[in-house]
PyMOL Python script that loads the backbone (N, CA, C, O; Angstrom):
from pymol import cmd

cmd.read_pdbstr("""\
ATOM      1  N   MET A   1      54.743 193.810 210.998  1.00  0.00           N
ATOM      2  CA  MET A   1      55.712 193.428 209.914  1.00  0.00           C
ATOM      3  C   MET A   1      56.861 192.717 210.384  1.00  0.00           C
ATOM      4  O   MET A   1      57.628 193.284 211.162  1.00  0.00           O
ATOM      5  N   PRO A   2      57.098 191.410 209.962  1.00  0.00           N
ATOM      6  CA  PRO A   2      58.098 190.754 210.531  1.00  0.00           C
ATOM      7  C   PRO A   2      59.629 191.220 209.883  1.00  0.00           C
ATOM      8  O   PRO A   2      59.866 191.505 208.709  1.00  0.00           O
ATOM      9  N   VAL A   3      60.460 191.202 210.893  1.00  0.00           N
ATOM     10  CA  VAL A   3      61.755 191.666 210.605  1.00  0.00           C
ATOM     11  C   VAL A   3      62.612 190.415 209.991  1.00  0.00           C
ATOM     12  O   VAL A   3      62.574 189.306 210.524  1.00  0.00           O
ATOM     13  N   SER A   4      63.292 190.658 208.969  1.00  0.00           N
ATOM     14  CA  SER A   4      64.007 189.531 208.281  1.00  0.00           C
ATOM     15  C   SER A   4      65.456 189.647 208.854  1.00  0.00           C
ATOM     16  O   SER A   4      66.156 190.657 208.914  1.00  0.00           O
ATOM     17  N   VAL A   5      65.761 188.281 209.290  1.00  0.00           N
ATOM     18  CA  VAL A   5      67.241 188.274 209.709  1.00  0.00           C
ATOM     19  C   VAL A   5      68.219 188.545 208.639  1.00  0.00           C
ATOM     20  O   VAL A   5      69.287 189.098 208.902  1.00  0.00           O
ATOM     21  N   GLU A   6      67.904 188.180 207.441  1.00  0.00           N
ATOM     22  CA  GLU A   6      68.670 188.263 206.332  1.00  0.00           C
ATOM     23  C   GLU A   6      68.996 189.718 205.895  1.00  0.00           C
ATOM     24  O   GLU A   6      70.084 190.047 205.423  1.00  0.00           O
ATOM     25  N   LYS A   7      67.871 190.620 206.110  1.00  0.00           N
ATOM     26  CA  LYS A   7      67.945 191.976 205.950  1.00  0.00           C
ATOM     27  C   LYS A   7      68.880 192.624 206.835  1.00  0.00           C
ATOM     28  O   LYS A   7      69.709 193.421 206.395  1.00  0.00           O
ATOM     29  N   VAL A   8      68.786 192.295 208.201  1.00  0.00           N
ATOM     30  CA  VAL A   8      69.590 192.737 209.293  1.00  0.00           C
ATOM     31  C   VAL A   8      71.069 192.282 209.108  1.00  0.00           C
ATOM     32  O   VAL A   8      71.983 193.059 209.384  1.00  0.00           O
ATOM     33  N   ALA A   9      71.316 190.977 208.623  1.00  0.00           N
ATOM     34  CA  ALA A   9      72.502 190.518 208.548  1.00  0.00           C
ATOM     35  C   ALA A   9      73.256 191.050 207.385  1.00  0.00           C
ATOM     36  O   ALA A   9      74.481 191.147 207.458  1.00  0.00           O
ATOM     37  N   LYS A  10      72.549 191.435 206.219  1.00  0.00           N
ATOM     38  CA  LYS A  10      73.128 192.084 205.078  1.00  0.00           C
ATOM     39  C   LYS A  10      73.541 193.649 205.579  1.00  0.00           C
ATOM     40  O   LYS A  10      74.613 194.147 205.236  1.00  0.00           O
ATOM     41  N   ALA A  11      72.686 194.275 206.324  1.00  0.00           N
ATOM     42  CA  ALA A  11      73.032 195.494 206.699  1.00  0.00           C
ATOM     43  C   ALA A  11      74.279 195.541 207.505  1.00  0.00           C
ATOM     44  O   ALA A  11      75.053 196.488 207.367  1.00  0.00           O
ATOM     45  N   ALA A  12      74.525 194.556 208.357  1.00  0.00           N
ATOM     46  CA  ALA A  12      75.595 194.549 209.325  1.00  0.00           C
ATOM     47  C   ALA A  12      76.775 193.772 208.657  1.00  0.00           C
ATOM     48  O   ALA A  12      77.847 193.578 209.229  1.00  0.00           O
ATOM     49  N   ARG A  13      76.479 193.343 207.388  1.00  0.00           N
ATOM     50  CA  ARG A  13      77.583 192.564 206.681  1.00  0.00           C
ATOM     51  C   ARG A  13      78.090 191.506 207.329  1.00  0.00           C
ATOM     52  O   ARG A  13      79.295 191.445 207.574  1.00  0.00           O
ATOM     53  N   LEU A  14      77.148 190.451 207.720  1.00  0.00           N
ATOM     54  CA  LEU A  14      77.315 189.241 208.309  1.00  0.00           C
ATOM     55  C   LEU A  14      77.049 188.123 207.457  1.00  0.00           C
ATOM     56  O   LEU A  14      76.065 188.200 206.721  1.00  0.00           O
ATOM     57  N   ASN A  15      77.771 187.084 207.436  1.00  0.00           N
ATOM     58  CA  ASN A  15      77.652 185.910 206.636  1.00  0.00           C
ATOM     59  C   ASN A  15      77.105 184.947 207.571  1.00  0.00           C
ATOM     60  O   ASN A  15      77.881 184.404 208.357  1.00  0.00           O
ATOM     61  N   LEU A  16      75.807 184.649 207.589  1.00  0.00           N
ATOM     62  CA  LEU A  16      75.240 183.697 208.402  1.00  0.00           C
ATOM     63  C   LEU A  16      75.069 182.333 207.737  1.00  0.00           C
ATOM     64  O   LEU A  16      74.823 182.354 206.531  1.00  0.00           O
ATOM     65  N   THR A  17      75.169 181.090 208.380  1.00  0.00           N
ATOM     66  CA  THR A  17      74.725 179.995 207.895  1.00  0.00           C
ATOM     67  C   THR A  17      73.251 179.826 207.934  1.00  0.00           C
ATOM     68  O   THR A  17      72.582 180.568 208.653  1.00  0.00           O
ATOM     69  N   PRO A  18      72.702 178.912 207.219  1.00  0.00           N
ATOM     70  CA  PRO A  18      71.126 178.673 207.316  1.00  0.00           C
ATOM     71  C   PRO A  18      70.733 178.222 208.672  1.00  0.00           C
ATOM     72  O   PRO A  18      69.570 178.438 209.013  1.00  0.00           O
ATOM     73  N   ASP A  19      71.580 177.597 209.537  1.00  0.00           N
ATOM     74  CA  ASP A  19      71.154 177.223 210.838  1.00  0.00           C
ATOM     75  C   ASP A  19      71.179 178.508 211.693  1.00  0.00           C
ATOM     76  O   ASP A  19      70.305 178.750 212.525  1.00  0.00           O
ATOM     77  N   GLU A  20      72.230 179.322 211.443  1.00  0.00           N
ATOM     78  CA  GLU A  20      72.215 180.678 212.256  1.00  0.00           C
ATOM     79  C   GLU A  20      71.092 181.406 211.979  1.00  0.00           C
ATOM     80  O   GLU A  20      70.487 181.859 212.951  1.00  0.00           O
ATOM     81  N   LYS A  21      70.620 181.652 210.751  1.00  0.00           N
ATOM     82  CA  LYS A  21      69.540 182.331 210.197  1.00  0.00           C
ATOM     83  C   LYS A  21      68.319 181.952 211.048  1.00  0.00           C
ATOM     84  O   LYS A  21      67.625 182.793 211.620  1.00  0.00           O
ATOM     85  N   LYS A  22      68.093 180.566 211.096  1.00  0.00           N
ATOM     86  CA  LYS A  22      66.977 180.125 211.615  1.00  0.00           C
ATOM     87  C   LYS A  22      66.775 180.307 213.013  1.00  0.00           C
ATOM     88  O   LYS A  22      65.685 180.581 213.514  1.00  0.00           O
ATOM     89  N   ARG A  23      67.969 180.130 213.709  1.00  0.00           N
ATOM     90  CA  ARG A  23      68.023 180.330 215.173  1.00  0.00           C
ATOM     91  C   ARG A  23      67.733 181.959 215.456  1.00  0.00           C
ATOM     92  O   ARG A  23      66.891 182.349 216.265  1.00  0.00           O
ATOM     93  N   PHE A  24      68.414 182.669 214.803  1.00  0.00           N
ATOM     94  CA  PHE A  24      68.379 184.183 214.978  1.00  0.00           C
ATOM     95  C   PHE A  24      66.940 184.673 214.700  1.00  0.00           C
ATOM     96  O   PHE A  24      66.420 185.562 215.374  1.00  0.00           O
ATOM     97  N   GLN A  25      66.308 184.036 213.650  1.00  0.00           N
ATOM     98  CA  GLN A  25      64.975 184.519 213.162  1.00  0.00           C
ATOM     99  C   GLN A  25      64.033 184.367 214.436  1.00  0.00           C
ATOM    100  O   GLN A  25      63.203 185.229 214.724  1.00  0.00           O
ATOM    101  N   LYS A  26      64.211 183.275 215.133  1.00  0.00           N
ATOM    102  CA  LYS A  26      63.268 182.750 216.354  1.00  0.00           C
ATOM    103  C   LYS A  26      63.660 183.910 217.335  1.00  0.00           C
ATOM    104  O   LYS A  26      62.746 184.555 217.849  1.00  0.00           O
ATOM    105  N   ASP A  27      64.793 184.172 217.585  1.00  0.00           N
ATOM    106  CA  ASP A  27      65.219 185.152 218.701  1.00  0.00           C
ATOM    107  C   ASP A  27      64.686 186.580 218.295  1.00  0.00           C
ATOM    108  O   ASP A  27      64.188 187.336 219.128  1.00  0.00           O
ATOM    109  N   MET A  28      64.810 186.865 217.102  1.00  0.00           N
ATOM    110  CA  MET A  28      64.367 188.346 216.779  1.00  0.00           C
ATOM    111  C   MET A  28      62.758 188.411 216.669  1.00  0.00           C
ATOM    112  O   MET A  28      62.164 189.469 216.876  1.00  0.00           O
ATOM    113  N   ASP A  29      62.111 187.259 216.344  1.00  0.00           N
ATOM    114  CA  ASP A  29      60.595 187.167 216.453  1.00  0.00           C
ATOM    115  C   ASP A  29      60.114 187.457 217.951  1.00  0.00           C
ATOM    116  O   ASP A  29      59.211 188.249 218.221  1.00  0.00           O
ATOM    117  N   SER A  30      60.877 186.668 218.946  1.00  0.00           N
ATOM    118  CA  SER A  30      60.521 187.058 220.198  1.00  0.00           C
ATOM    119  C   SER A  30      60.724 188.353 220.754  1.00  0.00           C
ATOM    120  O   SER A  30      59.940 188.819 221.581  1.00  0.00           O
ATOM    121  N   ILE A  31      61.811 189.008 220.317  1.00  0.00           N
ATOM    122  CA  ILE A  31      62.119 190.391 220.643  1.00  0.00           C
ATOM    123  C   ILE A  31      61.152 191.339 219.963  1.00  0.00           C
ATOM    124  O   ILE A  31      60.832 192.351 220.586  1.00  0.00           O
ATOM    125  N   VAL A  32      60.702 191.149 218.878  1.00  0.00           N
ATOM    126  CA  VAL A  32      59.529 192.069 218.244  1.00  0.00           C
ATOM    127  C   VAL A  32      58.422 191.840 218.894  1.00  0.00           C
ATOM    128  O   VAL A  32      57.736 192.806 219.226  1.00  0.00           O
ATOM    129  N   GLU A  33      58.038 190.598 219.193  1.00  0.00           N
ATOM    130  CA  GLU A  33      56.762 190.399 220.051  1.00  0.00           C
ATOM    131  C   GLU A  33      56.752 191.129 221.306  1.00  0.00           C
ATOM    132  O   GLU A  33      55.730 191.720 221.653  1.00  0.00           O
ATOM    133  N   ALA A  34      57.872 191.138 222.059  1.00  0.00           N
ATOM    134  CA  ALA A  34      58.137 191.849 223.346  1.00  0.00           C
ATOM    135  C   ALA A  34      57.899 193.381 223.138  1.00  0.00           C
ATOM    136  O   ALA A  34      57.244 194.032 223.952  1.00  0.00           O
ATOM    137  N   PHE A  35      58.390 193.867 222.148  1.00  0.00           N
ATOM    138  CA  PHE A  35      58.345 195.256 221.865  1.00  0.00           C
ATOM    139  C   PHE A  35      56.902 195.586 221.376  1.00  0.00           C
ATOM    140  O   PHE A  35      56.496 196.736 221.546  1.00  0.00           O
ATOM    141  N   SER A  36      56.095 194.657 220.779  1.00  0.00           N
ATOM    142  CA  SER A  36      54.889 194.987 220.253  1.00  0.00           C
ATOM    143  C   SER A  36      53.752 195.221 221.483  1.00  0.00           C
ATOM    144  O   SER A  36      52.632 195.685 221.270  1.00  0.00           O
ATOM    145  N   LEU A  37      54.249 194.814 222.796  1.00  0.00           N
ATOM    146  CA  LEU A  37      53.394 195.201 223.917  1.00  0.00           C
ATOM    147  C   LEU A  37      53.374 196.767 224.120  1.00  0.00           C
ATOM    148  O   LEU A  37      52.517 197.245 224.863  1.00  0.00           O
ATOM    149  N   LEU A  38      54.190 197.493 223.555  1.00  0.00           N
ATOM    150  CA  LEU A  38      54.220 198.977 223.695  1.00  0.00           C
ATOM    151  C   LEU A  38      53.070 199.529 222.854  1.00  0.00           C
ATOM    152  O   LEU A  38      52.607 200.645 223.091  1.00  0.00           O
ATOM    153  N   ASP A  39      52.640 198.801 221.936  1.00  0.00           N
ATOM    154  CA  ASP A  39      51.553 199.259 221.063  1.00  0.00           C
ATOM    155  C   ASP A  39      50.156 199.222 221.950  1.00  0.00           C
ATOM    156  O   ASP A  39      49.170 199.852 221.570  1.00  0.00           O
ATOM    157  N   GLU A  40      50.151 198.503 223.053  1.00  0.00           N
ATOM    158  CA  GLU A  40      48.950 198.590 224.016  1.00  0.00           C
ATOM    159  C   GLU A  40      48.905 199.668 224.939  1.00  0.00           C
ATOM    160  O   GLU A  40      47.860 199.907 225.544  1.00  0.00           O
ATOM    161  N   VAL A  41      50.014 200.398 225.122  1.00  0.00           N
ATOM    162  CA  VAL A  41      50.093 201.517 225.991  1.00  0.00           C
ATOM    163  C   VAL A  41      49.013 202.615 225.459  1.00  0.00           C
ATOM    164  O   VAL A  41      48.844 202.843 224.261  1.00  0.00           O
ATOM    165  N   LYS A  42      48.297 203.271 226.520  1.00  0.00           N
ATOM    166  CA  LYS A  42      47.519 204.432 226.188  1.00  0.00           C
ATOM    167  C   LYS A  42      48.303 205.558 225.735  1.00  0.00           C
ATOM    168  O   LYS A  42      49.418 205.738 226.223  1.00  0.00           O
ATOM    169  N   ALA A  43      47.815 206.378 224.807  1.00  0.00           N
ATOM    170  CA  ALA A  43      48.520 207.466 224.384  1.00  0.00           C
ATOM    171  C   ALA A  43      48.512 208.647 225.343  1.00  0.00           C
ATOM    172  O   ALA A  43      49.355 209.535 225.216  1.00  0.00           O
ATOM    173  N   ASP A  44      47.678 208.682 226.205  1.00  0.00           N
ATOM    174  CA  ASP A  44      47.710 209.863 227.143  1.00  0.00           C
ATOM    175  C   ASP A  44      48.245 209.502 228.623  1.00  0.00           C
ATOM    176  O   ASP A  44      47.904 210.179 229.593  1.00  0.00           O
ATOM    177  N   CYS A  45      49.094 208.403 228.728  1.00  0.00           N
ATOM    178  CA  CYS A  45      49.657 208.052 229.834  1.00  0.00           C
ATOM    179  C   CYS A  45      50.917 209.136 230.054  1.00  0.00           C
ATOM    180  O   CYS A  45      51.451 209.799 229.164  1.00  0.00           O
ATOM    181  N   GLU A  46      51.220 209.137 231.368  1.00  0.00           N
ATOM    182  CA  GLU A  46      52.469 209.932 231.786  1.00  0.00           C
ATOM    183  C   GLU A  46      53.763 209.277 231.433  1.00  0.00           C
ATOM    184  O   GLU A  46      53.787 208.073 231.686  1.00  0.00           O
ATOM    185  N   PRO A  47      54.845 209.783 230.909  1.00  0.00           N
ATOM    186  CA  PRO A  47      55.986 208.919 230.828  1.00  0.00           C
ATOM    187  C   PRO A  47      56.815 208.738 231.933  1.00  0.00           C
ATOM    188  O   PRO A  47      57.009 209.660 232.725  1.00  0.00           O
ATOM    189  N   SER A  48      57.391 207.494 232.081  1.00  0.00           N
ATOM    190  CA  SER A  48      58.046 207.345 233.317  1.00  0.00           C
ATOM    191  C   SER A  48      59.638 207.242 233.006  1.00  0.00           C
ATOM    192  O   SER A  48      60.101 206.454 232.182  1.00  0.00           O
ATOM    193  N   PHE A  49      60.283 208.000 233.655  1.00  0.00           N
ATOM    194  CA  PHE A  49      61.852 208.091 233.452  1.00  0.00           C
ATOM    195  C   PHE A  49      62.433 207.309 234.357  1.00  0.00           C
ATOM    196  O   PHE A  49      63.480 206.751 234.028  1.00  0.00           O
ATOM    197  N   GLN A  50      61.919 207.108 235.610  1.00  0.00           N
ATOM    198  CA  GLN A  50      62.484 206.292 236.723  1.00  0.00           C
ATOM    199  C   GLN A  50      61.576 205.328 237.024  1.00  0.00           C
ATOM    200  O   GLN A  50      60.388 205.651 236.984  1.00  0.00           O
ATOM    201  N   PRO A  51      61.978 203.818 237.422  1.00  0.00           N
ATOM    202  CA  PRO A  51      60.856 202.921 237.785  1.00  0.00           C
ATOM    203  C   PRO A  51      60.506 203.232 239.247  1.00  0.00           C
ATOM    204  O   PRO A  51      59.468 202.697 239.635  1.00  0.00           O
ATOM    205  N   LEU A  52      61.169 203.994 240.135  1.00  0.00           N
ATOM    206  CA  LEU A  52      60.786 204.301 241.240  1.00  0.00           C
ATOM    207  C   LEU A  52      60.865 205.698 241.488  1.00  0.00           C
ATOM    208  O   LEU A  52      61.796 206.315 240.971  1.00  0.00           O
ATOM    209  N   PRO A  53      59.996 206.328 242.233  1.00  0.00           N
ATOM    210  CA  PRO A  53      60.066 207.833 242.433  1.00  0.00           C
ATOM    211  C   PRO A  53      61.412 208.214 243.128  1.00  0.00           C
ATOM    212  O   PRO A  53      61.797 207.520 244.068  1.00  0.00           O
ATOM    213  N   VAL A  54      62.114 209.243 242.722  1.00  0.00           N
ATOM    214  CA  VAL A  54      63.244 209.695 243.201  1.00  0.00           C
ATOM    215  C   VAL A  54      63.043 210.931 244.026  1.00  0.00           C
ATOM    216  O   VAL A  54      62.672 211.974 243.486  1.00  0.00           O
ATOM    217  N   LYS A  55      63.288 210.851 245.397  1.00  0.00           N
ATOM    218  CA  LYS A  55      62.904 212.216 246.213  1.00  0.00           C
ATOM    219  C   LYS A  55      64.239 212.341 247.106  1.00  0.00           C
ATOM    220  O   LYS A  55      64.865 211.356 247.498  1.00  0.00           O
ATOM    221  N   GLY A  56      64.554 213.515 247.346  1.00  0.00           N
ATOM    222  CA  GLY A  56      65.590 213.852 248.228  1.00  0.00           C
ATOM    223  C   GLY A  56      66.885 213.409 247.844  1.00  0.00           C
ATOM    224  O   GLY A  56      67.526 212.907 248.767  1.00  0.00           O
ATOM    225  N   THR A  57      67.414 213.454 246.803  1.00  0.00           N
ATOM    226  CA  THR A  57      68.716 212.989 246.302  1.00  0.00           C
ATOM    227  C   THR A  57      69.776 213.939 246.584  1.00  0.00           C
ATOM    228  O   THR A  57      70.961 213.611 246.631  1.00  0.00           O
ATOM    229  N   LEU A  58      69.352 215.094 246.769  1.00  0.00           N
ATOM    230  CA  LEU A  58      70.418 216.138 246.955  1.00  0.00           C
ATOM    231  C   LEU A  58      70.506 216.575 248.547  1.00  0.00           C
ATOM    232  O   LEU A  58      69.449 216.737 249.156  1.00  0.00           O
ATOM    233  N   ARG A  59      71.647 216.747 249.153  1.00  0.00           N
ATOM    234  CA  ARG A  59      71.791 217.113 250.328  1.00  0.00           C
ATOM    235  C   ARG A  59      71.801 218.613 250.447  1.00  0.00           C
ATOM    236  O   ARG A  59      72.050 219.311 249.464  1.00  0.00           O
ATOM    237  N   SER A  60      71.551 219.095 251.564  1.00  0.00           N
ATOM    238  CA  SER A  60      71.459 220.725 251.726  1.00  0.00           C
ATOM    239  C   SER A  60      72.917 221.157 251.560  1.00  0.00           C
ATOM    240  O   SER A  60      73.923 220.531 251.896  1.00  0.00           O
ATOM    241  N   ASP A  61      72.830 222.320 250.990  1.00  0.00           N
ATOM    242  CA  ASP A  61      73.979 223.098 250.746  1.00  0.00           C
ATOM    243  C   ASP A  61      74.347 224.034 252.016  1.00  0.00           C
ATOM    244  O   ASP A  61      73.882 225.168 252.135  1.00  0.00           O
ATOM    245  N   SER A  62      75.123 223.514 252.841  1.00  0.00           N
ATOM    246  CA  SER A  62      75.417 224.132 254.174  1.00  0.00           C
ATOM    247  C   SER A  62      76.971 224.352 254.153  1.00  0.00           C
ATOM    248  O   SER A  62      77.763 223.645 253.530  1.00  0.00           O
ATOM    249  N   GLU A  63      77.273 225.389 254.891  1.00  0.00           N
ATOM    250  CA  GLU A  63      78.783 225.652 255.001  1.00  0.00           C
ATOM    251  C   GLU A  63      79.303 224.932 256.129  1.00  0.00           C
ATOM    252  O   GLU A  63      78.681 225.001 257.189  1.00  0.00           O
ATOM    253  N   GLU A  64      80.414 224.215 256.049  1.00  0.00           N
ATOM    254  CA  GLU A  64      80.954 223.426 257.033  1.00  0.00           C
ATOM    255  C   GLU A  64      82.423 223.718 257.130  1.00  0.00           C
ATOM    256  O   GLU A  64      83.004 224.252 256.185  1.00  0.00           O
ATOM    257  N   LYS A  65      83.105 223.355 258.345  1.00  0.00           N
ATOM    258  CA  LYS A  65      84.467 223.617 258.560  1.00  0.00           C
ATOM    259  C   LYS A  65      85.291 222.644 257.637  1.00  0.00           C
ATOM    260  O   LYS A  65      85.000 221.449 257.584  1.00  0.00           O
ATOM    261  N   SER A  66      86.353 223.198 256.892  1.00  0.00           N
ATOM    262  CA  SER A  66      87.136 222.454 256.048  1.00  0.00           C
ATOM    263  C   SER A  66      88.434 222.050 256.733  1.00  0.00           C
ATOM    264  O   SER A  66      88.757 222.564 257.804  1.00  0.00           O
ATOM    265  N   LEU A  67      89.095 221.240 256.195  1.00  0.00           N
ATOM    266  CA  LEU A  67      90.375 220.824 256.646  1.00  0.00           C
ATOM    267  C   LEU A  67      91.312 221.813 256.527  1.00  0.00           C
ATOM    268  O   LEU A  67      91.200 222.635 255.617  1.00  0.00           O
ATOM    269  N   SER A  68      92.365 221.870 257.432  1.00  0.00           N
ATOM    270  CA  SER A  68      93.457 222.645 257.254  1.00  0.00           C
ATOM    271  C   SER A  68      94.478 222.140 256.320  1.00  0.00           C
ATOM    272  O   SER A  68      94.563 220.925 256.138  1.00  0.00           O
ATOM    273  N   GLN A  69      95.293 222.996 255.686  1.00  0.00           N
ATOM    274  CA  GLN A  69      96.255 222.516 254.846  1.00  0.00           C
ATOM    275  C   GLN A  69      97.158 221.452 255.361  1.00  0.00           C
ATOM    276  O   GLN A  69      97.512 220.501 254.663  1.00  0.00           O
ATOM    277  N   LYS A  70      97.530 221.634 256.624  1.00  0.00           N
ATOM    278  CA  LYS A  70      98.324 220.659 257.410  1.00  0.00           C
ATOM    279  C   LYS A  70      97.687 219.409 257.488  1.00  0.00           C
ATOM    280  O   LYS A  70      98.346 218.384 257.321  1.00  0.00           O
ATOM    281  N   ASP A  71      96.272 219.368 257.764  1.00  0.00           N
ATOM    282  CA  ASP A  71      95.479 218.061 258.025  1.00  0.00           C
ATOM    283  C   ASP A  71      95.325 217.451 256.594  1.00  0.00           C
ATOM    284  O   ASP A  71      95.402 216.228 256.471  1.00  0.00           O
ATOM    285  N   ALA A  72      95.118 218.225 255.544  1.00  0.00           N
ATOM    286  CA  ALA A  72      94.888 217.651 254.267  1.00  0.00           C
ATOM    287  C   ALA A  72      95.998 216.853 253.794  1.00  0.00           C
ATOM    288  O   ALA A  72      95.826 215.816 253.154  1.00  0.00           O
ATOM    289  N   LEU A  73      97.322 217.395 254.149  1.00  0.00           N
ATOM    290  CA  LEU A  73      98.588 216.877 253.629  1.00  0.00           C
ATOM    291  C   LEU A  73      98.972 215.753 254.464  1.00  0.00           C
ATOM    292  O   LEU A  73      99.762 214.930 254.002  1.00  0.00           O
ATOM    293  N   ALA A  74      98.486 215.611 255.695  1.00  0.00           N
ATOM    294  CA  ALA A  74      98.971 214.676 256.737  1.00  0.00           C
ATOM    295  C   ALA A  74      99.216 213.281 256.275  1.00  0.00           C
ATOM    296  O   ALA A  74     100.217 212.714 256.712  1.00  0.00           O
ATOM    297  N   ASN A  75      98.354 212.595 255.367  1.00  0.00           N
ATOM    298  CA  ASN A  75      98.462 211.356 255.019  1.00  0.00           C
ATOM    299  C   ASN A  75      99.218 211.065 253.741  1.00  0.00           C
ATOM    300  O   ASN A  75      99.140 209.950 253.226  1.00  0.00           O
ATOM    301  N   THR A  76      99.998 212.101 253.178  1.00  0.00           N
ATOM    302  CA  THR A  76     100.594 211.672 251.849  1.00  0.00           C
ATOM    303  C   THR A  76     102.116 211.881 252.039  1.00  0.00           C
ATOM    304  O   THR A  76     102.629 212.636 252.865  1.00  0.00           O
ATOM    305  N   LYS A  77     102.723 211.135 251.193  1.00  0.00           N
ATOM    306  CA  LYS A  77     104.294 211.424 251.220  1.00  0.00           C
ATOM    307  C   LYS A  77     104.670 212.401 250.034  1.00  0.00           C
ATOM    308  O   LYS A  77     105.751 212.982 249.934  1.00  0.00           O
ATOM    309  N   HIS A  78     103.622 212.489 249.162  1.00  0.00           N
ATOM    310  CA  HIS A  78     103.789 213.192 247.875  1.00  0.00           C
ATOM    311  C   HIS A  78     103.483 214.716 248.120  1.00  0.00           C
ATOM    312  O   HIS A  78     102.501 215.205 247.562  1.00  0.00           O
ATOM    313  N   LYS A  79     104.223 215.430 248.872  1.00  0.00           N
ATOM    314  CA  LYS A  79     103.834 216.942 249.112  1.00  0.00           C
ATOM    315  C   LYS A  79     105.052 217.703 248.929  1.00  0.00           C
ATOM    316  O   LYS A  79     106.145 217.163 249.103  1.00  0.00           O
ATOM    317  N   GLU A  80     104.937 218.989 248.570  1.00  0.00           N
ATOM    318  CA  GLU A  80     105.995 219.948 248.374  1.00  0.00           C
ATOM    319  C   GLU A  80     105.664 221.274 248.455  1.00  0.00           C
ATOM    320  O   GLU A  80     104.839 221.727 247.662  1.00  0.00           O
ATOM    321  N   ARG A  81     106.289 222.128 249.473  1.00  0.00           N
ATOM    322  CA  ARG A  81     105.819 223.348 249.696  1.00  0.00           C
ATOM    323  C   ARG A  81     104.521 223.711 249.965  1.00  0.00           C
ATOM    324  O   ARG A  81     104.017 224.694 249.423  1.00  0.00           O
ATOM    325  N   GLY A  82     103.788 222.854 250.935  1.00  0.00           N
ATOM    326  CA  GLY A  82     102.445 222.958 251.216  1.00  0.00           C
ATOM    327  C   GLY A  82     101.411 222.538 250.250  1.00  0.00           C
ATOM    328  O   GLY A  82     100.227 222.833 250.417  1.00  0.00           O
ATOM    329  N   TYR A  83     101.834 221.860 249.251  1.00  0.00           N
ATOM    330  CA  TYR A  83     100.746 221.406 248.124  1.00  0.00           C
ATOM    331  C   TYR A  83     101.102 219.829 247.842  1.00  0.00           C
ATOM    332  O   TYR A  83     102.198 219.302 248.035  1.00  0.00           O
ATOM    333  N   PHE A  84      99.840 219.163 247.310  1.00  0.00           N
ATOM    334  CA  PHE A  84     100.093 217.987 246.665  1.00  0.00           C
ATOM    335  C   PHE A  84     101.077 217.979 245.563  1.00  0.00           C
ATOM    336  O   PHE A  84     101.006 218.887 244.735  1.00  0.00           O
ATOM    337  N   LYS A  85     102.044 217.012 245.439  1.00  0.00           N
ATOM    338  CA  LYS A  85     103.059 216.803 244.322  1.00  0.00           C
ATOM    339  C   LYS A  85     102.504 215.756 243.495  1.00  0.00           C
ATOM    340  O   LYS A  85     102.306 214.628 243.945  1.00  0.00           O
ATOM    341  N   GLY A  86     102.232 216.101 242.248  1.00  0.00           N
ATOM    342  CA  GLY A  86     101.837 214.995 241.315  1.00  0.00           C
ATOM    343  C   GLY A  86     102.922 214.852 240.449  1.00  0.00           C
ATOM    344  O   GLY A  86     104.015 215.384 240.640  1.00  0.00           O
ATOM    345  N   PRO A  87     102.597 214.038 239.363  1.00  0.00           N
ATOM    346  CA  PRO A  87     103.557 213.665 238.263  1.00  0.00           C
ATOM    347  C   PRO A  87     103.805 214.937 237.258  1.00  0.00           C
ATOM    348  O   PRO A  87     102.870 215.715 237.067  1.00  0.00           O
ATOM    349  N   ARG A  88     104.857 215.109 236.723  1.00  0.00           N
ATOM    350  CA  ARG A  88     105.173 216.097 235.807  1.00  0.00           C
ATOM    351  C   ARG A  88     104.423 216.080 234.605  1.00  0.00           C
ATOM    352  O   ARG A  88     104.383 215.021 233.978  1.00  0.00           O
ATOM    353  N   ALA A  89     103.782 217.143 234.148  1.00  0.00           N
ATOM    354  CA  ALA A  89     102.976 217.192 233.074  1.00  0.00           C
ATOM    355  C   ALA A  89     103.753 218.047 231.948  1.00  0.00           C
ATOM    356  O   ALA A  89     104.024 219.231 232.145  1.00  0.00           O
ATOM    357  N   VAL A  90     104.050 217.463 230.910  1.00  0.00           N
ATOM    358  CA  VAL A  90     104.602 218.211 229.622  1.00  0.00           C
ATOM    359  C   VAL A  90     103.586 218.677 228.637  1.00  0.00           C
ATOM    360  O   VAL A  90     103.940 219.264 227.615  1.00  0.00           O
TER     361      VAL A  90
END
""", "prot")
cmd.dss("prot")
cmd.show_as("cartoon", "prot")
cmd.util.cbc("prot")
cmd.orient("prot")
C-alpha cells in the first residue's frame, strides 16, 4: 500500500508545495521499498540484536589496591579537610 506524502504532511501539519510533494513522494517510495525487504525474512529466524557477536565485555571483578586519600587529593587545588571541595549547593 503506497504511503501518501499528503497524508503524512497533514498529520505533521506541514504545508508543502507541489514540487516538494513530488520530491518527497519519490523519497518516501524508496524508503518503503527498502523496508519491504523485511517481508522476505523467514518467520523462524533468530532475532539479531547486535550485528557482531559480543563476547567478554565485562572485566573480572577482583579486589585491587585503591588510592590513599593523600594520593587521591594530590593533583587538585580544590580540597578541604581531606575531601574534594565542590561548589556550594543550595
